[in-house]
N, C-alpha and C positions, 0 to 999 in steps of 0.2 A: 632579847638578851643574846649576846654572842660570847662564846668561850674561846679563848685563844692562849697561845704561849708566846713568850719572848725568851730567846736563848742567847746567852753570851758565851761564845767559845773562846777559851783563853789559852795562851801559851807564851812563855818567855816574856812575861810582863806586857803582853799585848792582848787586845781583844778584837776578834773578828767582827767587823761592822759592815753593814750593807747600805750603800748609798742608793736610794730608791730613784731610779731614773729610766726604767725600761717598760713598766706596765702602763697601759693606757688608762686614763681616769684614776690614777693612783692617789688616794687621799694623802699618802705619805710622800708624794713626789717632792724631790729636792731636799729631803731630810735623810740623815743617817739613822739607822735603826739596828737593833739586834735581829737575829734570824727568828722566824716563827710565823704563826698564822692561826687560822681558825681550825677548830676541832672538826674532824670528820666523824661520821656516825660510829658509835661504839668505842671511840678512842678514850683512853685515859690521858691525863696531862702529859705523862711520860711518853706514851705512844705518839702523841701529837708532836712533842718536842723532837723526838728521834726522827720522825718522818720529815718534818719541816727542815731540819738541818741537812738531811740527805738531799731533799729536793732543791733547796736554795744554795747549798754550798758543796754538795757531793761528798760530805764527810759522814763516816759511820761513827755514831756515838758509842763509846765503850762504857762511860759512866757519867751520871749527871747528878746535880744537887739542886733541889728546889730551895730558892732563897727568899721568895716572897710571892705575894698575891696582891694584885691591884684591881680596884674597881674604877672604871672610867664611865661615870653616868653620862649617857647621851653623847658620847665622845664624837661620833660622826653626825650628830644631830638626829639620828634615827633610833639607835640602840644603846643600851648599857653594854659595855664590854667588861668581861671578867677575865683577867689575864694572869696566868701562872708564869713566874719568872724562874729561869734555870741558869746555872753556871755549869759549863762543860769544860773539863780540863783533861779528859782522856778521850781520844778519838783517833781514827785512822783514815787514810785516804788522801786524795789530792783535790784541791779546790777546782771547781768547775767554773765555766762562764755562767754565772747565775742568770736565770730568766727574769729576776726581779730588779737587778741593778748591779752596781760595781762592788765587789768584795775587797776589803782592805784591812790589814792588821794595823790597828791604831794603838800607839803606846798608851798604857793605862792612865798615865798622868795627863794625857791630852784628851781623854774621852769627853770631858764636859766642855771642851773648847770647839768641837765641831758643830755643824748645824743640826742640832737635835730638836725634838719637841721640848719646849721649855721645862715641862715637868720631869723629863728624863734626867736633867741636870741635878735634880734632887735625889732620885732613886738609884742612879748608877753607882754612886759611892757606897750605897748601902749593900750592894752586891759583894763588896770586899770585906764586910763585917761578919763576925761570927755569930750572927743572930738572924732569925727569921722576921720578916716584916709583913704587915698587912696594911694597905693604904687605900685611900680614895683620892683621886685627882680630878678636879673639876675644870673643864674647858667649856668655853662658849664661843661658837663660831670659829673654832680652831685656835683660840687664844687661851692660854693658861690663866686661871682665876685663883685657885687655891688648892691646898691638899691637907690631909690629916693622915697620921701614921701611928701604928702601934708596933712595938718591937717585942719579940718573944725570945 
């Protein structure tokens, strides 16, 4: 089981997305993704989110809001991934040249039109709703199969 975060930094009706094209053997290569990654020892979800945004974008998070939790059973064929999703609208600092890929501010209305994992097209709109969600997304061999969700 892997624990991870996905963070969506937002400003002026745009969301900061990462085009994954720099890491060797990157399972996400060629896809746009939020910022985030695996927990380090003793981290809370919030600790992980703040650290990952700093590492991947150079931004200091001033506040964040947890919007959802997603389980991806055997997402990479080896492990179940449990992912905490955050929206960040208060931050400071300047964007860096990310070691993971190209950073770009995408207009919110275009977020589901870029090359995302198929399941992301379902949950990204939920980030803009005033409720919390818990979901499970099923993939087989990198292909979206189905999902289920509960809103709170």
